[in-house]
C-alpha positions, 0 to 999 in steps of 0.5 A: 500499499502507498500512503501520503505522509507528512515529512515533519512527521518523518525523520527526512523533514530537513532533507525534503525542505532543502531537498524537494525543489532541487534539479539535481536532488540524484546522489550516488555510491559505489562500493565493491562487494565480495561475491564469490558467496553468490557464486558458490549457492548459483551453482549449488542451486543452480539459480541465477546469479543476478536472481540471488543478488536482486533477492539479496537488496530486497532482503536489506532494503527491508531492514532500512525504513528509510527505502519504505519512503520516496518523494513524488510531485512534491509530495512524500509517500510512505510504502508497506511492500518492496518490489525490486526492478528489472530490466529484462532483455524482450524478443524482439531485441528491445528491453522491458522493465519489470517489476517482482514483488520481494518475498523473504523466500529465496525460493519464491522469489526465485520462482517469482523472477523467472515466470514474470521475465519469461511473460516480459520477455514474451510478450515484449510489454513492461509490468509496474506495481504501483503499489510497491516501493520499487529499488531499481536494478540494471547490469550491464554485463558485457564489461567491468564497470567501476561505476555507473551514474543514471540519467535524473528524471522526474518520472522516476525518483526510486533509488536504483541498483548498477553494476557491471561484469564481475571479477574474478580474482586468486580467492574470491571475485569481487562487483562494483555496485553503484547506487543512486537514490533521491537525498530526500528519502536517506542522506549518505549515511542511510545508503551506507548502511544500506551497503553493509547490510547487503555486503553483508545478507550476500556473504549470509546467503 
């Protein structure tokens, strides 16, 4: 469910006053993650790496209160559910956007991920969950990328995580991930906390 809230009744009151009218309120942080555990689980369970990473992102997001808040059109809204958005190559050679509801059950999330992305690719049609807080993702896996800064548009102020091709080292595999977020939603401290929780979720999967 999506509910409008009074910014003054939240921890984001000052940020709302400072950044709601800013023409460029987006902030980007990049952190290099150890994803060795994800590769191991992917091989053991036959679940795609991207699916596992998206599940970890959702699990981490549920632990940060600010990720349930989102500024839209001069207002602040609170959501009670989270979904992960992925970009899907479609049958016509283009791409579509697909929202996948997050579940604490990895098996349930993986099944939804597989069925919804397949449907999206086959029908060449984007799907949206308007009543969910959407955490966006974008994987550009054809090359190694140190950092990604996305375009800013007032049509999509949601947090977004972006990455390229992972990097294999002697004893571990790493992946730089960029997090872009609206400054009204959270400050750098909360964003850094989210990234640290994400690393813990990856390692404990």
